[in-house]
C-alpha positions as CSV (number, residue, x, y, z in Angstrom):
1,X,-12.9,15.6,35.7
2,X,-14.3,14.6,32.3
3,X,-12.3,15.5,29.2
4,X,-15.5,16.4,27.4
5,X,-17.7,19.6,27.5
6,X,-21.1,20.8,26.4
7,X,-19.8,24.4,26.2
8,X,-19.3,25.1,22.4
9,X,-16.7,27.9,23.1
10,X,-14.5,25.3,24.9
11,X,-14.7,22.6,22.3
12,X,-11.8,21.8,20.0
13,X,-14.2,22.0,17.1
14,X,-14.1,25.8,17.5
15,X,-10.3,25.8,17.0
16,X,-10.0,23.5,14.0
17,X,-6.8,21.5,13.4
18,X,-4.5,24.4,12.7
19,X,-5.7,26.3,15.8
20,X,-5.4,23.2,18.0
21,X,-1.8,22.7,16.8
22,X,-1.0,26.3,17.6
23,X,-2.4,25.8,21.1
24,X,-0.4,22.6,21.6
25,X,2.8,24.2,20.4
26,X,2.4,27.0,23.0
27,X,1.6,24.6,25.8
28,X,4.7,22.5,24.9
29,X,7.1,25.5,24.7
30,X,8.9,24.5,28.0
31,X,9.9,21.0,26.6
32,X,9.8,21.5,22.8
33,X,12.9,22.9,20.9
34,X,12.5,25.9,18.7
35,X,12.0,25.6,15.0
36,X,13.2,23.8,12.9
37,X,13.6,21.0,15.5
38,X,10.3,21.4,17.3
39,X,6.6,20.9,16.4
40,X,5.3,21.7,12.9
41,X,6.9,19.5,10.3
42,X,6.0,16.2,8.6
43,X,8.5,14.4,10.9
44,X,10.3,15.2,14.1
45,X,13.9,15.8,13.3
46,X,16.7,14.8,15.7
47,X,20.4,15.2,15.1
48,X,22.2,12.1,16.5
49,X,25.7,13.2,15.8
50,X,27.8,10.6,13.9
51,X,24.7,8.5,13.0
52,X,23.2,11.4,11.1
53,X,19.7,12.9,11.2
54,X,16.9,10.7,12.6
55,X,13.3,11.2,11.5
56,X,10.3,10.1,13.5
57,X,6.6,10.4,12.4
58,X,3.3,9.0,13.8
59,X,0.0,8.7,12.0
60,X,-3.4,7.1,12.7
61,X,-5.8,4.9,10.9
62,X,-9.3,5.0,12.5
63,X,-12.4,3.1,11.5
64,X,-14.9,5.4,9.7
65,X,-12.4,8.3,9.7
66,X,-9.6,7.0,7.5
67,X,-11.1,3.8,6.1
68,X,-14.4,2.0,5.9
69,X,-15.9,-1.3,4.8
70,X,-15.0,-0.6,1.1
71,X,-11.4,-1.4,2.2
72,X,-10.1,-4.9,2.5
73,X,-8.2,-5.6,5.7
74,X,-5.0,-5.8,3.7
75,X,-5.7,-2.4,2.1
76,X,-6.3,-0.8,5.5
77,X,-3.1,-2.2,7.0
78,X,-1.1,-1.0,3.9
79,X,-2.6,2.4,4.2
80,X,-1.6,2.8,7.8
81,X,2.0,2.1,6.8
82,X,2.0,4.1,3.6
83,X,0.6,7.3,5.3
84,X,3.7,7.3,7.5
85,X,6.1,6.4,4.6
86,X,4.8,9.4,2.7
87,X,5.8,11.7,5.6
88,X,9.3,10.2,5.5
89,X,9.4,10.7,1.7
90,X,8.4,14.4,2.2
91,X,11.6,14.9,4.3
92,X,13.8,13.1,1.7
93,X,14.4,10.2,4.0
94,X,14.4,6.4,4.2
95,X,12.5,4.3,6.7
96,X,14.3,2.3,9.4
97,X,11.8,0.7,11.9
98,X,8.3,1.1,13.4
99,X,6.1,0.4,16.3
100,X,2.3,-0.1,16.2
101,X,-0.3,0.8,18.8
102,X,-3.8,-0.7,18.6
103,X,-7.0,0.5,20.4
104,X,-9.6,-2.2,20.0
105,X,-13.2,-2.8,20.9
106,X,-14.2,-6.2,22.2
107,X,-15.9,-7.2,19.0
108,X,-13.0,-6.6,16.6
109,X,-12.6,-9.7,14.4
110,X,-9.5,-11.8,14.9
111,X,-9.6,-13.0,11.3
112,X,-10.0,-9.4,10.1
113,X,-7.1,-8.4,12.3
114,X,-4.9,-11.2,10.9
115,X,-5.4,-9.9,7.3
116,X,-4.8,-6.3,8.5
117,X,-1.4,-7.4,9.8
118,X,-0.8,-9.2,6.5
119,X,-1.2,-5.8,4.7
120,X,1.2,-4.2,7.2
121,X,3.8,-7.0,6.7
122,X,3.7,-6.9,2.9
123,X,4.1,-3.1,2.8
124,X,7.0,-3.1,5.3
125,X,8.8,-5.8,3.3
126,X,8.3,-3.9,0.1
127,X,9.9,-0.9,1.7
128,X,12.7,-2.7,3.6
129,X,12.0,-1.9,7.2
130,X,10.9,-3.9,10.3
131,X,8.1,-3.6,12.8
132,X,10.0,-3.7,16.2
133,X,7.3,-3.4,18.8
134,X,4.0,-1.8,19.8
135,X,1.1,-1.8,22.2
136,X,-2.5,-3.1,22.5
137,X,-5.2,-1.6,24.6
138,X,-9.0,-1.9,25.0
139,X,-11.0,1.0,23.5
140,X,-14.6,0.4,24.4
141,X,-17.0,-2.5,24.2
142,X,-18.2,-2.3,20.6
143,X,-17.4,-1.0,17.1
144,X,-14.1,0.9,17.6
145,X,-10.9,0.2,15.8
146,X,-7.9,2.6,16.0
147,X,-4.3,2.0,15.0
148,X,-1.3,4.3,15.3
149,X,2.1,3.6,13.6
150,X,5.2,5.4,14.7
151,X,7.9,5.2,12.0
152,X,11.5,6.1,12.3
153,X,13.9,6.9,9.5
154,X,17.1,8.6,8.6
155,X,18.1,11.3,6.1
156,X,21.4,13.0,5.1
157,X,19.6,16.3,4.7
158,X,16.1,16.8,5.9
159,X,13.9,18.9,3.6
160,X,11.8,20.9,6.0
161,X,8.5,22.7,5.4
162,X,10.3,26.0,6.1
163,X,13.8,26.0,4.6
164,X,14.4,29.7,4.0
165,X,11.7,30.2,1.3
166,X,11.3,33.7,-0.1
167,X,9.4,35.7,-2.7
168,X,10.4,34.6,-6.2
169,X,10.9,30.9,-5.3
170,X,9.0,28.4,-7.5
171,X,6.3,25.9,-6.5
172,X,6.2,22.5,-8.2
173,X,4.1,19.4,-7.6
174,X,4.5,15.8,-8.7
175,X,1.8,13.7,-10.4
176,X,-1.8,14.8,-10.7
177,X,-4.4,15.8,-8.1
178,X,-7.9,15.4,-7.0
179,X,-10.5,12.6,-6.9
180,X,-8.2,10.6,-4.8
181,X,-10.7,9.5,-2.2
182,X,-12.3,7.4,-4.9
183,X,-9.6,4.8,-5.3
184,X,-6.1,6.2,-5.1
185,X,-6.3,6.4,-1.3
186,X,-6.1,2.5,-1.5
187,X,-3.5,2.1,-4.2
188,X,-1.1,5.1,-3.8
189,X,2.6,4.4,-3.4
190,X,4.7,6.7,-1.1
191,X,7.3,8.5,-3.2
192,X,10.4,7.5,-1.2
193,X,12.8,7.4,-4.2
194,X,11.4,10.7,-5.5
195,X,11.7,12.3,-2.1
196,X,15.3,11.2,-1.7
197,X,16.1,12.6,-5.2
198,X,14.7,16.0,-4.2
199,X,16.7,15.8,-1.0
200,X,19.9,15.5,-3.1
201,X,19.1,18.7,-4.9
202,X,20.5,21.6,-2.8
203,X,18.2,24.0,-4.6
204,X,15.1,22.4,-3.1
205,X,14.2,24.6,-0.1
206,X,10.9,23.1,1.2
207,X,8.8,20.0,0.7
208,X,5.5,18.5,1.9
209,X,3.3,15.6,0.9
210,X,-0.1,16.6,-0.4
211,X,-2.5,15.0,2.1
212,X,-5.1,17.7,2.9
213,X,-5.2,19.3,-0.6
214,X,-3.2,22.1,-2.2
215,X,-5.4,24.7,-0.7
216,X,-4.1,23.8,2.7
217,X,-0.7,22.3,2.0
218,X,0.7,25.2,-0.1
219,X,0.2,27.7,2.8
220,X,2.2,25.5,5.1
221,X,5.2,26.1,2.8
222,X,4.9,29.9,2.6
223,X,6.9,32.2,4.8
224,X,5.2,34.9,6.8
225,X,4.4,38.0,4.7
226,X,4.1,36.0,1.4
227,X,1.4,34.4,-0.7
228,X,1.4,31.9,-3.6
229,X,0.6,33.1,-7.1
230,X,-0.9,30.0,-8.7
231,X,-1.0,29.4,-12.4
232,X,-4.5,27.8,-12.4
233,X,-4.1,26.4,-16.0
234,X,-1.0,24.5,-14.9
235,X,-2.5,22.7,-11.9
236,X,-2.3,19.0,-12.9
237,X,-5.9,17.7,-12.5
238,X,-6.5,13.9,-12.5
239,X,-9.1,12.2,-14.7
240,X,-10.8,11.0,-11.5
241,X,-11.2,14.7,-10.4
242,X,-12.8,15.5,-13.8
243,X,-15.2,12.6,-13.6
244,X,-16.1,13.4,-10.0
245,X,-16.8,17.0,-10.9
246,X,-19.5,15.9,-13.3
247,X,-21.3,14.3,-10.3
248,X,-20.7,16.8,-7.5
249,X,-21.3,20.1,-9.1
250,X,-17.9,21.3,-8.0
251,X,-15.3,22.1,-10.6
252,X,-12.4,19.7,-11.3
253,X,-10.1,22.4,-10.1
254,X,-11.9,22.5,-6.7
255,X,-11.4,18.8,-6.4
256,X,-7.7,19.1,-7.3
257,X,-7.2,21.9,-4.7
258,X,-9.3,20.4,-1.9
259,X,-9.8,16.6,-2.0
260,X,-6.6,15.7,-0.3
261,X,-5.0,12.2,0.1
262,X,-3.0,12.7,-3.1
263,X,0.2,11.7,-1.5
264,X,2.1,13.6,-4.1
265,X,5.1,15.9,-3.3
266,X,4.9,19.6,-3.2
267,X,8.2,21.3,-3.6
268,X,9.7,24.8,-3.3
269,X,12.6,25.5,-5.6
270,X,15.1,28.3,-5.2
271,X,14.4,31.3,-7.4
272,X,17.9,31.4,-8.8
273,X,17.4,28.1,-10.6
274,X,15.6,27.5,-13.9
275,X,12.7,25.2,-12.9
276,X,12.6,23.7,-16.4
277,X,16.1,22.2,-15.8
278,X,14.8,20.3,-12.8
279,X,11.7,19.2,-14.7
280,X,13.9,17.9,-17.5
281,X,16.1,16.0,-15.1
282,X,13.1,14.6,-13.3
283,X,11.6,13.3,-16.6
284,X,14.8,11.3,-17.2
285,X,14.2,9.3,-14.0
286,X,10.4,9.2,-13.3
287,X,7.3,8.5,-15.4
288,X,5.0,10.8,-13.5
289,X,5.0,14.5,-14.3
290,X,6.6,17.3,-12.3
291,X,4.8,20.5,-12.9
292,X,5.6,24.2,-12.2
293,X,2.3,25.5,-10.7
294,X,3.3,28.9,-9.3
295,X,5.6,31.2,-7.4
296,X,5.9,32.7,-3.9
297,X,5.2,36.4,-3.9
298,X,5.0,39.2,-1.4
299,X,1.5,39.3,0.2
300,X,-0.7,42.4,-0.1
301,X,-3.1,43.2,2.8
302,X,-5.3,40.2,3.5
303,X,-3.2,37.8,1.3
304,X,-0.7,36.5,3.9
305,X,-0.2,32.7,3.2
306,X,-3.1,32.7,0.8
307,X,-3.5,31.4,-2.8
308,X,-3.8,34.0,-5.5
309,X,-4.8,33.5,-9.1
310,X,-1.7,34.7,-11.0
311,X,-3.8,35.8,-14.0
312,X,-6.6,37.7,-12.3
313,X,-5.0,38.6,-9.0
314,X,-8.1,37.3,-7.2
315,X,-8.0,35.3,-4.0
316,X,-8.6,31.6,-4.5
317,X,-11.3,30.8,-1.9
318,X,-11.0,27.0,-1.5
319,X,-11.7,25.1,1.7
320,X,-9.4,22.0,2.0
321,X,-9.9,19.3,4.5
322,X,-9.3,20.2,8.2
323,X,-9.7,17.9,11.2
324,X,-12.4,19.2,13.6
325,X,-13.4,21.8,11.1
326,X,-16.0,19.8,9.3
């Protein structure tokens, strides 16, 4: 039986990424533990007793999906590793070791692949972990390259997407946002030190790295029955997003909300804490900004897990990146 169909109603494109994950979560119920240890976070979290909490994450780098011929082979290899490191950072953890699986067409260049691995090696060395194994398989006769890296790590206290957030909690983000697919996706550095610092703050309740854009990543941090009141004027917009807006006809804010691949950290802070105190402490350690951009609030009808303009009360209708949805 073929895994493909011509029937639109049976194609995963009809579900989109979120709908597909919901289906997989249901199918896996017999063998997947309930939250917070099951499907749905940046990393799988396993308690290994005396050793502590083990993190495991997997991410892909596919030709013409995640990189193209504007990337050097070294940049492509580095991006494969850094995408996974960013997931570890968003849990407040540190990397420990990784395995790599390659799916290659017959015509993949050996010299290109050597340089790809050079990028992997350099990035792993910079972040003090080893590549300990992997797999290689054939993926068609021509013009296909796919790589998957599974990265393991550890953490004293994992910062989950859902850590008991409630109405009144504050939403903060590091760095600036938007325009990232025009350079930063090659040069970004995963915020491992910063993630570990947040992990040491007991008042941090939830965290995620911004990979699909604020418009999609903020809702992932919201509890059911709540929305996010966003202070539009406070959203830190990058110069690249402003320059891009002049060419695309979209606003710079749209780029900041929707472009994705920012690899910044989005943080939920307990409502009992003055967020300015955390911002001040952050500024003593790091050069990039930490910005308060909004609060979690009770959702009115039609607002569940939506973004709301805190000034006007209007729904922010912004379509962030979604696999299978575009």
